[in-house]
N, C-alpha and C positions, 0 to 999 in steps of 0.2 A: 288357778292356770301362774299367776305369778310366784307360789310357793315351789310348783313343780321348774319353775324355770332357775327359780335362786337355787333349787337343790341341782340340777344341772351343774351351777358356776361350782358348787361345792363339791359335785364329784370328780369333774374333770380340770385337770389342768389347762392354763390359757396362757401360760407363757411359750411352747413352742409356734402359736397359731400368731400371740403378739408379733414375736420375732420374726415369723413369716412376713407380718405384713409390713413391719419395720424396713426387710429386707426389699420386700416390692415398693413399699416408697422410696429408698435408695435409688434400685435401681432404674426406676421410671426416672428420675429426675438427673439421673446421671446422663441415660438416656435422650433426656429433652435437652441439654446441656450440649450435648455431644451431637444431637439434630442441628443446633440453631448456630452452631461453628462450625459445621462443614464448609459454609461457603471461605472460610479461613483454610481449614483443612485440605479441602479439594475446590478452589473456586473457578476448575476449568469443568469441571460437573454439574452441567443443566440441572440436575433433579435436586444437586446442593441447596441453589436459591430457591427450589419452593418449601424447604424447612424454613425458610425468613419470613413467612408468610401465617403468622397464629393460626389463622382458619384453616389452612392445611396441616399445620401441626400438633393443633390440641388433637383434633379425632386420632391420630397416630399413636400418642402418648397414652388415650384415652384405651384405647384396646387394647396397650399395653398391659395397662393396670386392669380392666376388665377382665383380657383373659389368664392374667393369673390369680385374682380372685375368684374367677370360676373353678380353678384348681385348687386352689386353698380352701374354697366353698364345699367342695367334694370330697378334699381329705378329710375334713370335719365331719362332712355326713358318712364316711365308708365308715369314722372310729365310733363316733355317736349313734349311729343310729344301724346300719349295715350290721357291721361287727356286733353289736349286741343284740340285733333282733333275728339275726341267722347263725349263732353262737348259742353257748353254754349258758351265756347271760341272760337270754331271755325269760332265764325260770326266776331269775332273782327281778324283772323288770315286771313281770304277770303277776308276782305275789303282793306288789304295791295295790293299797287298799283305793284306788284311782282307776277311772278306766283306762282301758290301753291305748285308748284314740286321743286322750287328752294328755297322756305322757307322749307320744309320738307329737303329737300337735305341739307342747314342750319344747321339745327337743328341735322342733323343724323351726318355730317362732326364735329359738335361741340360738340357730346357726345363721338364719336370714337376719336378723337384724345384725350380729356381731361382721356378719360380709358386707350388708349394705352400707354400713356406718363408717366401716373402717376402707372401704372402697370409696364413699365420699371423701373422706376426709384424707387421704391419699392421693386422688385423682384431681380433686380443688387445689389442696394446698399448693404441690408440685407445677401442675399448671399455670399455679397465679406468680410462684416463683422463678417459672422458665420465664414467663411476662416478664414481672419485674427487672430479672436477668437482662432479657433481650431487650429492653428498653433503656437501662441505665448503659448499655455497653455499644448499641446500635445495633445489635445482631437480627433484631428484629425490623423490620423496615418499615413497619406502620404500627404506631405506640398502642396496647391494649386499651382499651376504654370499658364503659360498664357494661355495655350490649355485651361485649365477650365475656366480660366474666359472667353476668347473667347465662352467658349460652353454655359455658364452661357447669357451671352450676345444675342448669338444666339436664346436658349432656351425661354427667355424674347420676344422676337420679335417674335418666332411663337407661344406662348400662347398671346400675346397682341392681335394678330389678332383671337383665337379660341376665346378668351373672348367676340371680340366683334362679333363676327359671331354668338355666342351662344344668345348674350345678340338682337341680331338682329333678330334672329329667333323665340325667346320670344315673342319679341317685335309685330310682326307681327301677331302670334296667339293671342296675349292680345288685337291688334287693330280689330282682326277677332270678337271675342266677345264683347269686347268694356269691356274688364276688366282690374284692376290693377291687382286683385289677379291672373287672370289667367296667364301675362306677368312674374309675380313674379314665380309660381310656374310649368311654365315651365323651364325657366330657372334654377332653383333647379332643376327638373329630368331633364334635357341634362346634367347638369357637374357632378353631383352625381357618374355615374359610371366611370369618368375618372379619382377621386381617387382612386377607389379602384384598376385599371388595373396598375396605376405607377409598383407598387411594383413588378409585374407578367413581365414589360417590361423591367426593368429598363435599361439593358444594349444597349437597343435598342430606347431610350426616341425621339432622336430629329430625325430619321427617323418617326419612328411613328406619332408623332406629327407633322409633317410637312406634311407626309400626309392626315391627319384629319384636318389639317387647313385648305389647299388646298379643298380637300371637301368641308367644313363647307362655306369658303371662295365662292366657287361657288355657293352654297345653299342659301348662304345671299342674295348674288347679285340677284339672280333670286327673290326670295320672296322681296325685298326691291324695283325693278322694278316694282314691281306688286303693290306694298302700294304706289309709285309713283302714278301709272296709278288710281289706286282705289281714291286717295286724289285729284286730278283733275275731275273728276267724282260724285264728294259728291256733294250733296247739303247743304245749312245753316240750322241748327236744331235753 
């Protein structure tokens, strides 16, 4: 399996996705600084004061990061899987001296690990930087402590699984429709409601997302097993 994953590394150019990850990191950091500075920019706005509370701010920034990596993961799925298996490239894939399911699984693991690791790094570092800036400037009313840092880490892990689960569900839809557009549109439709729900459940963020992550991972597993079976039965185009 590791040889197949290394093959994916050699076959695909990761620079666009690394630049995309850097863009997400910078965007999330800028948005976080903007949010904690809102009380200075718009002191009369009652909602701006909520941004000075790290327990309110961290889920909001995390959702921005998660939504961005859901789309990035979906783009990678369309490039590495949908495009290759539903187009003329499947002739080359099906001539490999490996089981079709193993090749697909290697691609899936490669995308999953890349997206998960990049999301974890971006979210944890961005939130810790925002917390540090907030502490130094006094823009965050309550200084962040070890508990806050652990919550950020746990939330990042959960959202890493959610992002990959949603992009996998979108992959299955795009594979069924043989359409890159369907993959991306499905990912956007699935991830959009989460952003609106953050402020409503801010006091129960971890339990809510833990339950949601478990459901999505179960659904992701079922759909991906079905995709493995479908690939094994596909005929060369």
